[in-house]
N, C-alpha and C positions, 0 to 999 in steps of 0.2 A: 685494410684488405686491399692488397696489390694487385693491380692491375696486370693482364697478360703480354700488353704491349708496353709496358715503361721499358726503356732502356737499361742496358745491361748496366750496373755499378760501375762507375769510372768512363766510361763510354762518351764521348761528346755526341750531343743529338744530331741526328742523319744530318738537319741541314748545313751544320758546321763543319761534319765530316766531308764535304765534297769542295768545301775550300781550304784543307790543311793538305800539306804534303806528304804523301805516302813513300814509303822507299819500298824495293823489291820484298814481297810475301805479306804487305800490307803494312808492316810494323815500322814506326818511325826509327830512324836512326838519330839517336840522341846527340852525336858529335857532329851531326850532318847541319843541324839546324842552327847553333850557336855559331857556327862560323861563317854561316850564311847571312846572318842578322849581324855581324862583325861592322860590316858597313855604314850599317843605319848609326851602330855608335861611334863609328870616326865621323861621320859626318855633324854628328849631333855636337861634340866636341869642337871640331874646326867651324861650323859655322856658331859655336858659344861665343871663342876666343875671337872672332868676327864680327859681333855682332852691331847691329845700327841700323838706325831707320833713316830712311832716305825719304826727300822733300816729299815724293808723289806718296808716301806713307801717308803723311798726314794730311794729304787732302782727302783720302778715305778717314782720318779721324774726324775734321769737321764736317764732313756727311753723316758721320755716325752722331755728334754732338748735337745736331739740328735733329735727329729724327728722335733722339733720346731728353730733347726739350718740348717734342712734341710741333715741329715747324715740319714733319714730312722729311722724305728721304732727296734733301735737295743741299747744295753747299751754300746759297743763300737765301734767308727767308725772303718770300716773296717773288720769288723766281724760279720756276721747275725747270733745274738743268740739272742731268745726270752724269756728274764730274766719275763717278765708283766704274771703273772699266768691270770688274770683278763682282758679279753682282751678289754671289753666294758668300765671297768674304765680307764685302760691306755688312750683311747681314751677319753674318757669325761674330762680327767686329760689336753688332749691337747687341749681341747675346751677352757679351763677355763684359761691354760696358753696362748692361743692366745690370748687372752684378756687383757692381761698384768700382770694379775694375779699374785702371789706368788704361785707359783706351789703346795710347802708344805702346805701353810694355805689352800687352795684349798682343797689339800685332806682331811685334817684336821677337817674343818668347812663342806665341803661338805659329809662326810660321815654323818658327824652326823646328818645334816638335811637329808639324804635319811634313817639314821636309823629312825628317828623320822617320817618322810612322810610312813614306812614302818608298822612303830606299827600305823597310822593314816587309811592306807590301809585297815590292817587287822580287824580295829576295825570296819569300814563300810560292810565289811566281814561278820563280827559275826552278825552284825545290821540285813544285808540282809539274812544270813541263819537263822536266830529267827524271822524273818518280820512276821512268819503266828502263833508265839506261842501266847496263850491265857492265860496268868499267869500275866494280868495285865500290861505288857508293859515293866517291868521292868527288865533290866539285871544288873547282877552282875561282877565284874570283878573278875576273878578266876586266869586262865592260866595266865592273863597280871601280875597276882600279884608273880607268879613263876619268870617268866621274870624279871622283874622289881626289885628282891629280890636280883638278884646273880651279885656278883661284876665283873663276866668277861664279861657280858652283858653290864654294865656302861664302862669296860673299852674299849672295840670293838666298842662301835658307833661311837669311832675315829680311831684311830690308822694309819690312812691313806693309811690301804687295803682296799681291795674290800667290806667288811663284810656287811658295811652300804647298799652298792650297791645292795648285796645279798638280805639283808633284805627287801629292796623296792621292788625287782625284785620277791622274792616267797612271799609278801602279795599280792601284784597285779594280778600276776597269779590265785593267789586262789580267789582273787574277782571277777577276771572276770569268775572261771568258776564258782563260788557261783552266779552270775547273770545269767547263761546260755546265755550268749550271743553268736551267731552262726556266727560271719563274721569270714572274713578269717585273720581280724587283731590280733583277739584272738589266733589266731594258732601261729603268728610272736611273741606275747608277749611270748606264753607258749613256743617257740620254741627257747628264747633267752637263757635258760640254761647254754649250753655248754661256752657261749659265757662270761658271767658273773663268773663265776668257770669252768672248765672244768667236774668235777665232779658233778655236778649242771643237766647234763645232764640226770641221774637219775631220777629229779624231772620233767623236760619236759617229757620226756615218760609216766611216771604215770599220771600227768595232762592232757596229750594228749589222755591218754587211756580212762581217765575217763571222757573227755567230750566226746570222740566217744561214749561211753557206755549210757550219759544221752542223745545223740542227737540224735544217730543210723540213721547216714546220707547216702546217696545212697554211692555206689563205688566211684562215679565221685567226690561227693563234697568230699569223705574223702582223695583221691586221691590228690584234689586242696588242702585240708587242711593240708596236709602232707608234699607238696610242701611250699607251704608259710611257714609253721614252720621248716622246713630244709632248705630255702632258703639262710639262710645269714648263720646259723654254717657251711653249706656245701661249702658256695662260699668262706669262711674263713681259711675251713680245706685246701681247694686245693691253696689256697694264703701262708699257713704255710709250707706247703710241699713243694711247688716251692719255696719259697722264702728263708726258714730258713732251708732247706733238712729234716724235723723232723715230726713225726708223734701230736706231744705234745710240749707245753710249756716246757724249759730247765730244770728247777724246778722238772717237772714232771720224766723226764730221770735220775736227778742226786738224786730224792728221791724215785725210783725206785716204781713208781706209780703201777704195776702191781702185785707187789710181795703179799706174806701172812706173816704178822709177829702178829698174834692172839692175842700172850703172851702178846706184848709189848702194844697191842691195847688195851687189856682189864687194863691192868695197866695203861692206859693212861684216860680210862672210869673211873676207880675209883679213881684216882687225881683230876678228875672233880667231881663226885658225891660224894666221901666219905665227904669231908669236908663240904659240906654243907647238907649233909644228902637229898641229894636230891629224894630219894625214899619217904621220906614222903610225900610231895605234889602230887607226881606220884602215889601214891597207894589211898590218898583219892580222886582222880579225877578219876583213874579207877575204884574205888570202887562203885562210883556213875554212871560213864558212860556207862560202858561194862555191868555188868549184868543186871542192869534193863533195859537198853535201850534208858534212858531220852534223851540223844543226837540222837539219832537215832529216836524216837517217835516224837521229837520235831524239827527235821530239816530234809532237805533231804539227803539222805543217803549215794549217792557215794560223794557228794560236803564235807562230813564230815569226809570220810573215805581215803579220796585220799592222804590228807595233811599228814595223819598219817601214813598211807604205805608209801610215799615219805620220812617222815624223818626217818621211821625205815632203811629204807633201806640206808640213806646216814649215820646213826651211822654205822652200818655193816661196810660198806664200808672202813669209817673211822678206824674202830676195826680192820679191815684186814689188812691197809696197814701200823699200828703199830703206830699210831695217830699222833703227832705232839710235837714240843718242846715249844708251848706256850701253856700255861696252859687253857684251856676250849675250845680255838677258836676255833679247826673244829668240834666241834658238836654243837656249836651254832645255824647253820642255821636247821640242823634236830630238835632241841628242838622246836625250832619257830615252826617250821611245824606242829609237834605232839601236841603241845598247840592251832594252831589255830582255830578247832572245838568247844575248851572250854576256848577261851580267855575271853570272855564274856559268862554266863550264866544264864538260867531264873529264874527267883525269886519264886523259889520252895523252901519248907521246908528242902529238902535232899541236893539242892543245897548251901542252904544259912546255912546248917550247913557242908558243903565241904567249902565254899569260908573262914566260920571264922576259921576251923581249917589251911586252907593253911595261913590266914591271919595270924595267929600266927606264926607259920613257917617261914611266910615271913618275919617276924619284927626281930625274934632271926636273921636268915640269914644274913637280912642289917646291922645289928649291931653289933652282937659278931663271926658269923660262916666264918674264915677263913682260907685260908690254912698256914701251918705250916713253909713255906719257902718264906714267904711275902718278895719282895722286892729283892728275888735272886735266884738263880738256885736251884733247887732241889735236893737231891739224885739220882732220875732218869734221870735228864737231863732236865725235863720239869721245864719249868721259868714263875714265873709273869713278865713277858714279861716290861708291865709297871711300875712296880717297879721297875724292874732291871735300865731301862733308865731314871728314876727321879732319883736314885739313882746316875748313873754314870755322870749325866750331872749337878748333884748339883741344880736341876730346878724343882718345881712343877707341871710346864707342857710343858717340851720338845717339842720344835719346829722344829728348827734347830741346831742341835747337835753340843756342843761343846767339851763334855764329861770333864766339866770341874770338876769332880771327880773322873775321870780315866785319869792318867798319861800316860799309854801306848798309847792310840789313838790319844792324845794329842804328843806325840814326833813323831807319825808314820806323822801325817798332817805337823809337821814340815818339816822332811827330805821330803816330798813331794813337798812343798813351793821351801825348797830351790834348789833341785833340779831343780825344774820348770822354777828359776831363773835364774841357769846355763847357759839353752838351751842345753846342749849335751845330746844327747841318753842316759836314766837312767833307768835300772832294778831295783826296790828296792823287794827286795824278803824277807818280812817281815822288817827290818827294817837294811838291807844288801845290799849297793849300785853295781850293778853291770852293765856291758856293756849293753845295750839294743842294740836290731837287727833292731828298727825304732826311727824314731823321736820323739822326747817329753819323758814324763814320763808316764811309764808302772809301776805299783804298784800293789802286789800280798799281799792280806790282806783279813782275816777273816770277819771282818764287812764290806761288802760288802757296803750295803747303806753309810755307813761312807765315805768309800774308792771312792765311785763313786761322794760323794761330794766335795772332796777336789781334786782330781785327774782333770786337766781339760779335755775336751772334746774332745780336738784333743789328749790326751793320751790315756791309757788303763787302767783301773781299773781290774783286776783280781781275782778271790777266788777260791783257792783250791779247794772249794767245788764243785761248777762249777753249781751255780744255773744262771751264766750268764758266763760261760767259757766252752763252749763244749768240750774241750780235757778232763778237768781234769770231766763234766759230764759223760762222758762215761768209767772214770774207777771202777774197782772192788771195792767195800765198805771195810771198816776197821771194820764195826760195833762198829762205837762208840754211840755218843750223838744222838737221833734220830731226824732229820733231818739234821743231820751233819755227816752221816755215812762215805762221802768221804773225802778223803783228797789226794791232787793229790802231789809227793813230790817234792820239788824244784827243783831237776835236768832235771824233765820234761817240768818246767815253763821254767829254762834257756836255755833249747835244741830246746825249740817251739820259746820264746821270745829273750833270748840274743844275744850277739854277736857272732861273730866267733871264738873269742879267748878264751883263756883258763878260765874256770870256777873260779869261788871265792871259797874263802877259806872257806871248812865245807861241800864242796860240791863234790861225787867221780867221779873225772874223766872218769873213766872207763863206770859209769852208764849214766853220760852227754853223751858219743859217743855210746853208745847203744841207747838213747833214741831218739837222733838226727839220727841214722839209722833206726830206729823202724818209726819214722813220715815221712820218704821219700819209706814206703812202703804198698802196699794194704789198709787194711780200715782207716788206717791213713792219708793216700795222699789222698784220697778221703773227708774224712770227712773235713782236712784243704780245700781242693778246693770246696766243697760243701758251706762253710762260708764265704770264703775269694774271691774266683774267682769273676772277676766281672758278674752281674746277667745279660747274654745274654738270648735269648730265651730259645737257647742249655743248656744253664746250667740250666734254671730253669726245663728242661722238665727232666734232670737226677737228679735234686733233688727230681722231683716230683714221678717217678717212683722208685727212689731208696729209698724215706723215709721208707719204713719198713725195709729194711736191715740195712739203717744206724742208726736208732731210738736203732735196738736191739743190736747195735756192743757194746763190754766190753773188755775191756785189763787189764791185770795184772798192780798193781801199780810198780812192780820191772821192770826196762826197758830191763833187759837182758833176761826175760821172754818173755816179750813182743816182743822184738825184733825176738828171734826166733818164737813166735807164727805167725808175720806178713813177715817176709822176709824168712822163712824156713830156718834159720839158716845162711843166707848168711854173710859174713862181708859186 
């Protein structure tokens, strides 16, 4: 017996119809949709041709391996440190690894598929935004050309990092905003920003505010929507504070995510925008979109402005904290957001001229415009990250790094292998073996993802920079290369992880003794307890209530000064 409420044959469910683009008269333009989805195909091909895995991507891989081994979401067994900036990406990789898939491959190819999906969702949003246009139904790729012409977009379509997931989430959240659904599920999606990357909380706030302006719900519905948006991020933040004892992932502590380094950030912007003459297409687009109000007249104003505001805020934040060491990477989400309203544009005279100008720039950018330090680290410390790993691994598509073109890392890998085979507790301070205070191999090395690959899960892979090592993360900065501003002296590492005997040659015994005494005092003792004591209910509560103070704790690199500050000068 057929229900009278069943949908008509061939018609999508009502919940799906709200997200699909419609043309004039409510019928789909069959030739409009394939053209709109073409950028997704292009980025899929371009990203595949430049596929690679970054060292930071391998930091995720070790944490996922620890989870699957039953050691919890940690980088090193026995120490609760959150090295994964992208929480949701980490758990997606756990799901992939649980199927038996190679985690590094899943990270590389999964990122590519999510990037392409993000471009597809953005195109659907653009179609929906311009569904009411009366310009003959055709749309031109305009903002899409800007994105597709930039080499950093090709590079970070893979890399093993959370960039692909960020692209997909940004586009999906915007599509939900453009389609104007009022369901609580939309709030849940838009609230996921902090779990994709902590800084994307800015985007969540802007999109949720835009949704409130568009729907003007009652105060009860508004509270319900806010609760739906914040449920997962707030629940995870409580878990983070209680489990790890910190307010943010450890990379946010070591990179001082709350500081202001405007000059360095502006230099990072110039490093991204300058070589590609990025101001040229952006001026073309702004000249048509802003003064004439064509975007405003041809599309709903709030969903067109919201991603621009969110993208600008993302750029301001990146500039404020001093940028990053990977060329262009941190500006890509903000640029993607700002280009969403003009990703596809109506076929008008003004937009046709603009698209032609952007197209000429795109050809030049994609073919000849390059950074001067291609394949290397630039003079300011910003790196062509993919080019560096291609060169150091002597491979066009590095996945499991063997550093065939970089003997230093290969020598470290041999040391770890030999130490693991010997069975004795060994601490490797770079290439110097010393007695360790715990079984297995403990290695301290700057290239953390690589170190985490070669050091067994039963050992400890430490980094003096502090991305996965709480003690190093809380040290004071040395004002070095961007993203690498900290370097914990070896005396601290030996005092913390070495045996009870004399330090190896090259380390100052007095400084080692001072570090040992400091680690037993005040905030040092609490930091070690928060991250290494068994996680009882009482420890969880102390971690939770002390997370603010613990996150703000910093100490001098000099052990003698640190001991005086922590122990009050006691011997």
